[in-house]
FIKOL-819467 format. One record per atom (N, C-alpha, C): x, y, z. Coordinates in steps of 0.1 Angstrom, whole numbers, plus 5000, padded with zeros to 4 digits. Layout:
XYZ...
END
This chain:
480749815138481549845150482649735150483849775155484949685157484649595168485049465167484949375178486049405188485849365201486849395211487549265216487049145211487549025215488048945203488248815205488548735194487448725184487648725171486548715162485748585162484448595161483648475160483648435145483348305143483348255129482348335121482748385109481848465101480948375093479848425089478948345080479648315067479248215060479748185047479548295038480548345031480448465022479648425010478948515004478148484992479048444980478548364971479248324960479648444951480848444945481148564937480248574925479948694921479148714909480048694897479748604888480548574876480048664865480748774863480248874853480548814839479748844829479948794816480848894808481148864796482048954789481149064783479849064783479049164778478149214789478049344792477249394803475749384800475049364811473549354809473049494807471949514799471449644797470749704809470449614819469749664831470749684843471749594843472649604855474049644850474649744855476049784851477049674854478049664846479149574848480449644849481149634860482349714863483549634862484549674855485849604854486849674862487349604872488449664881489749604877490749684874492049634870492949644882493349534888494249534900493549484912494149374918493649314930494449354942494849484943495449534955494449574965494849644975493949694986492849784980493149874972492149964966491149894958491649814948490749744940489849644947490349574957489549484965488549564974488949674980488049754988486949804979487249854967486149904958485149784955485649664953484849554950483949524962484449524973483649494985482649604988482949734985482049844987480849824977481149784965480049754955479149644960479849534965479049424970478049474981478549564990477749605001476649704997477049804990476149914987475349904974475849834965475149814952475249674947474549584954474749434952474249394938473449474931472949444918473949474907475049544910476049574900477049454899477249414887478249304884479649364885480549294890481949344893482949234892483949254884485049154883486349224884487349164891488649214892489549134883490449204875491449144866492849174871493549074875494849094882495949024873497049104871498149054863498948944870498948934883499748824890499048694888499848584889499248454886498348404898498648444910497948404922498248504933497548484945497748574956499148574962499948464960501248454966502348514958502048564946503048604937503948714943503448814950504148924955504748904969504548794975505048764988504248834999504648825011503848875023503749025023504649105018504549245018504849295033504549425035504749485048503449525054503449625063502249665070501649785065500349805070499549925067498949975080499050105082498350165093497150245087495950215092494750285088494250365100494150495099493850575110492750675107493050795100492050895098490950845088491250745080490250695071489550565076489850535089489350405094487850395093487150495098485650485099485050475085485650545075485250545061485550405056486750355058487050215054486150115059485750115071484850025077483450035071483050155068481750185063481650125049482750115042482750055028482549905028482949835039483049695039481749625044481449505039480249435044480549395059479449385067479649365081480449245084480349135076481049015079482549035077482949125069484449155067484849245079484149345083484449425094484649345107483749255109483849175121485149085122485749065110486948975110488249055108488149185108489349265106490449235116490049195128491049165138491949055134491548965125492348865120493648915113493549035108494649095100495549185109495249205122496049295130497449245133498349345133499749315137499849285152499049355160499049345174497549355179496849255180495449265184495249325198496149295207496049355221496249505220497349555214497549695213496449765206495849705196494749765188493549785197493249695206492149705215492349805226493649825230493949915241493850055239493750095226493550245223494450305213494450435214495150515204496650515205497350545194498750555194499250695195500550705195501150835198501550915185501750845174502150905161503450995163504550935168505651015172506651035160507251155160508351185152509451235161510651165161511651185171512951235165513751305173515051345170515951225172516551175161517351055162518751075170519151205171520351225179520151235194518951275198518651305212517551215218516751145209515651075212514451155218514551285216513551375220512351385210511151395216510051405207510051545200509851545187509851665179508351705176507651605172506251625169505351505173504151525176503251425179501851455173501451375164500151395157499051365168498051445169496951415178496451275176496351195186495951055184494551035180494250935173492950895169492850745168491750695166491550545164492350495152493050385154493850335143494050185144494350125133494649975133495949965125496749865129497949835121497749685116497849665103497449535097498649485089498749355087499649295077498949305064499649355054499049375041498449245035499249135036498749015029497548955036497448975049496348925057495049005053495249135052494049215048493649185034494649175025494349145011493549015010493948905017493248775017491848795022491648865033490348885038489448955028489949065021489149145012488849064999489548954997489248874985488048794986487548774998486448685000485148734994484548644986483248684979483448764967484648794963484948874951485448784939484948814927485348744915486648804910487648724910489048774906489548674895489948734884490548664873492048694873492848584875494248594876494948584863496248634863497048634850496448714839495848824843495248914833495949044833496849064823497549184822496949264810496449384813495749464803496749514793496349504780497249554770496649674762495249674761494649784754493249804760492649924757491349964761490650024749489449994746488750054735487250064738486650164731485150174732484550064723483350024728482549934719481950024707481549954697481050034685479950124688479050094698478050194701478450294711479650294716480250384726479450384739478750274742478050264755478850184765479850114761480650034770482150044766483049974774484449984771484949834772485949804764486549674763487949674767488349584776489749564780490249434773491349444767492049324761493249294769493449164771494549124780495649044772496849034778497948974771497748834767496848764773496548624769495548614757495148734752494248734740492848744744492448724757491048734761490648884763489448904765488949044766487749044775487349154780486149174789485549314786484249314786483549444783482749484795482749614798481949664809481449804807480549834816480049974816481050074820481950034830483050124835484250034836485450104835486650034839487450124848487950074859488650154869490050094871491050164868492450124870492850134884493050024891493550024905494849944906495649954895496849864894498149934898498050014908499350054914500050174908501250204915501950324911502550324897502750204892503150194878502050134869500950194870499750144864499750124849499350004845499249984830498150064824497050074832495850144827496250294825497050344834497550484833498350504820499250404818500050414805499150414793498050344793497250344781496450474779495950524790495050644789495850774790497050764795497950884795499250854788499250824776500550774769501650874769501351004770502451104769502951154783502251114793502651174806502251074818502550944816502250844826503350814836504650864832505750824840505850894854506250824864506350884877507650974878507551064887508751154890509451084902510751054900511550994910512151104919511851094932512351194941513851174944514451284948515951284951516151234965515651114968515851044981516050894978516950834985517250684984516750614997516150494995515650435007515950285006516250225018516550085020515650035032515149915030514349855041514549715043514349665055514549525059513349485068513049355068512149295077512949185085513049205098513849125106513149075119513448955123512848905136513748945148513049005158513749055170513148985182513948965192513448915205512649025212511948985223511249085231512249185237513449135241514449225246514849325236515149285224515549375214514449475210513249435209512149515205511449595216511749555228511049625240511249775241512449825239512649975241511850055230511749995218510950065208509450055211509049935215507649915218507149995230508150035239507750125250507450265245507950305234507650435228506350425220506150315213504850305205504750155201503550095203503349955200503149925185503050035177502850015162503950065154504250195154505350245146505750375151506950425147507450555149508450595138508750725138509650765128510450885134511550915127512451015132513351065121514051175124514951245115516251275122517351275114518651305120518951455116518951545125519051685122520451725116521451635118522751665113522951615099522251515095522451465081521151465072520051485078518751475072518351335068519051235074518651095072517351065079516550965075515250935080515250795085514450765095514350635101512850605103512450485099511050435102511150305108510350275118510250145125508750115126508449985123507049945126507149795129506149745136505949605139505049545128505549425123504749345113504049225119504649175130504049065137504549075152503649035161503949035175503548905181503948875194503548755200502048735201501348845202499848835203499148795190499848815179499348775166499948655160500948595167501648475162500848355167501048245159500348125163501348015169502648055168503647955173504047975187503548075194503848105208505148165211505948195201507248255203507148405207508148435216508248575220509148645210508548665198509348715187508548825180509248925176508549035168509149045155508349055144508849085131508849235129509949295126510049435126510449485112509849595108510149665096511049785099512149795093513149905095513449965082513250095081513550165069514550285072515450305063516350425064516350485050516350625050516550695038517450815039517950865028518850975029518651065016518951185017518851275005519951244995519551244983520451214972521051354967522051384974522651514971524151514974524851604967526351614969526551664983527651614990527951655003527351575014526451485011525851395022526951305028527051305041528051235049529451275044529651395039530951445035531451395022530551325015530951275001530751374991531751384981531651484971530451464962530151344958529051314949527851254957526651264952525451194959525751044961525250994972525450854975524250774969524550684960523550594954523350474962522350394959522150264966523350174964523950124975525050024973524649904964525649844958525449744948525049614954525649564965525449434970524649444983524049334987523149334999523949365011525149305013525849325025526349475026526649535015526949675015525749765018524649725015523449795019523149795034523349675039523149665054524249745061525449735056526549815062526249965061525650015050525350155049524250195058523250115060522150145070522850165083523750085087524350095100525250215101525850255090526650375090525850495092524650495087523750605089523350625104523350505111522750505125523850525136525150535132526150525142526150645152525650765148525550875157524250895164523350795162521950815167521850775182520850825189520650785203519950645203520050595215519250465218517750505220516850415216517150275211517350265196517250375189517350375174518650315169519750355175521050305171521150155171520750095183520849945184519949875175518749935173517749865164518349845150519149945145519749935132520949855132521849875142523049795143522849645145521749615151521449465153520849395141520649465130520249405117521249305113520849175111521749075106522249105092523549075090524149115077523549035065522848925068522248845058520748885056520248985063518949035060518749085046517549065040517349105027517049255026517949335022517749475021517049515008515849555009515049594997515249734994515349764981515449894976514049944972513650064977512350114974512450244967511950254956512050384948510850474952511250594956510250694961509750774949508550764945508050824933506650894935506450994927505151064927504651064913503351074912502651104899501551194901501751324899500651424900499751404888498451384890497551374878497551494870497551484857497551594848496251674849496351804847495151894847494951944833493651954830493252014817493252164818493952224810493952374809493552424796492652514795492152564782493052684777494052714784494952824779494152954777494153004764493453124761491953104759491552984761490052964759489752904746490752904737490552854723491052714721492152674728492552544726493252494739493252364741493852314753495352314752496052354763497452364763498052244771497252174779497752054786496651954786496951834782495951734781495751654794494551624798494251534809494351384803493651294809493751154804492451124796492651024788491550984779490550894788489450954791488550874800487450804792487650794779486750714771485250754773485050884772483750944774483150914788483950924798483550894812483450754816483950664808483850524812485150464818486250534818487550484824488150584833488550544845489250634854490250554862490950624871492050564879491650584894492250494902492050504917493250464924493450514936494650474944495850524938496950444940498250484935498350504920497450434913497350454898496950594895496150654903495650794900496350904907497150874918497750984925498950924934499850854928500950804935501650914942501950894955502651004963503450944974504551004977505350964989504851045001504750975012504251045024505351045035
END
């Protein structure tokens, strides 16, 4: 069960299981490639439900700080399943990762999709229990008690001579052998490249997206927060531009006492001829200031509070480019029943698979 107050100190987590390079004949040894949310959740689930299984994560980054703080995650329809996968000590401390602990305790959100020209509600997803977390805080929590090897970029995968296990070789020349290998290494998965050499590339969608993370005062953030304390989204019916807003930090989760909100703002637009009256499709602007100016150009005809939220973005804010990509997993088809006409992935006789974005990257 989720706690409703401030978290109490958790018991000292168990020492990580240090898996050897050769799996025991009695206990399976699982190699997880990637220390993102999916890989870490899988490792925690194994700790909870199958504590006799040896498990090690191999991560290409040098340390947890390599990728920076990241943005936020909303967990809603999968929340009960997510909690069930985690050890009780981790569940009891989830509130440490919340963007807004007060709002999370107060109840369900509205899941609004709004008309950016009129501010009218177009759709509202039936509310359910949800939490909004900072990605890096959740990742740090999920690392506890898990054996992680850093600076391990997988370069090849092979069966052992007896075909009972699988070996991953890394760019530093080291290797590890396990009963199973699960690629949880993200939308541009290296494991996927290895096991799907002919069809691992993502499909880039005909949409362009820019995003910023900016600090706003309570006065600036208040009108949006009145609509929803976590996030909202909307569309411009005249241009098909898209707007996303979410809170990444709030006064109730800050430790410095400031009345300041860290806000995530995204805008996207269709990559097509004729957009905003331009003859050719509009590509991502080249410089940072041009990107901020273009975000503001998109918002000029929007209703309040969406217009001001975008126009208030400082021109020195770091505008990040996000590529929207899908990867549909390949299906095996037997054609006329005599020979395969489309190949799936090489699962090394059931010992290698993919999970998360590595296995089904998709834009939502």
